[in-house]
C-alpha positions in Angstrom: -28.2 -26.9 41.8 -24.9 -26.3 40.3 -23.5 -24.1 37.4 -20.5 -24.5 35.2 -18.3 -21.4 34.8 -15.3 -21.0 32.4 -12.0 -19.1 32.4 -9.3 -18.8 29.6 -6.7 -19.9 28.9 -7.0 -23.5 30.2 -6.4 -27.2 29.5 -9.4 -27.6 27.0 -8.0 -26.7 23.6 -10.3 -26.0 20.7 -9.6 -26.5 17.0 -8.8 -22.9 16.5 -6.1 -23.0 19.2 -7.9 -21.1 21.9 -8.3 -22.8 25.2 -10.4 -22.6 28.4 -11.0 -24.3 31.8 -14.2 -24.9 33.6 -15.4 -25.7 37.0 -18.7 -26.4 38.7 -19.9 -24.1 41.4 -23.1 -24.0 43.5 -25.7 -21.7 42.3 -25.1 -19.6 45.4 -21.5 -19.1 44.4 -22.0 -18.2 40.8 -21.9 -14.4 41.4 -18.7 -14.7 43.4 -17.1 -16.8 40.6 -18.2 -14.2 37.9 -16.6 -11.4 40.0 -13.4 -13.5 40.3 -12.9 -13.5 36.5 -15.0 -16.7 35.5 -17.6 -16.5 32.8 -20.9 -18.1 32.0 -19.8 -19.5 28.6 -16.6 -20.7 27.0 -16.9 -18.1 24.3 -17.2 -15.3 26.7 -14.2 -16.5 28.6 -12.1 -16.7 25.4 -13.2 -13.4 24.0 -12.5 -11.5 27.2 -8.9 -12.6 27.5 -5.9 -10.9 26.1 -4.7 -12.9 23.2 -1.1 -14.2 23.4 1.4 -12.4 21.2 2.1 -14.3 18.1 5.7 -14.7 16.9 6.2 -13.2 13.5 8.4 -15.0 11.0 10.6 -13.2 8.7 9.5 -13.1 5.1 11.0 -15.7 2.7 13.1 -13.0 1.0 14.8 -12.4 4.3 15.5 -16.0 4.8 16.9 -16.4 1.3 19.2 -13.4 1.7 20.4 -14.8 5.1 21.1 -18.1 3.5 23.0 -16.5 0.7 25.1 -14.6 3.1 25.9 -17.7 5.0 26.9 -19.5 1.7 29.0 -16.6 0.6 30.8 -16.6 4.0 31.4 -20.4 3.8 32.7 -19.9 0.2 35.2 -17.2 1.2 36.3 -19.3 4.2 36.8 -22.6 2.1 37.4 -21.1 -1.4 35.0 -23.6 -2.9 32.3 -23.2 -5.5 29.4 -20.8 -4.5 26.3 -22.3 -3.1 23.4 -22.6 -5.5 
């Protein structure tokens, strides 16, 4: 008999963005695969991995202020009407 084991991350991507890979091992090799970091279910594989660090985006206020500084600098350089 054979058993499927799972590891995350991998090439199978779920709707929530998590991923896993799987392989089939002989029943005699299941314990060795589990010791090597494979899991018996996709959920266990995903829940036992360190999630990737998500990139944080600046708040809208920061972006608006940055845009205004850029526009002010362009205005000073070109002596044109201020950006709106």
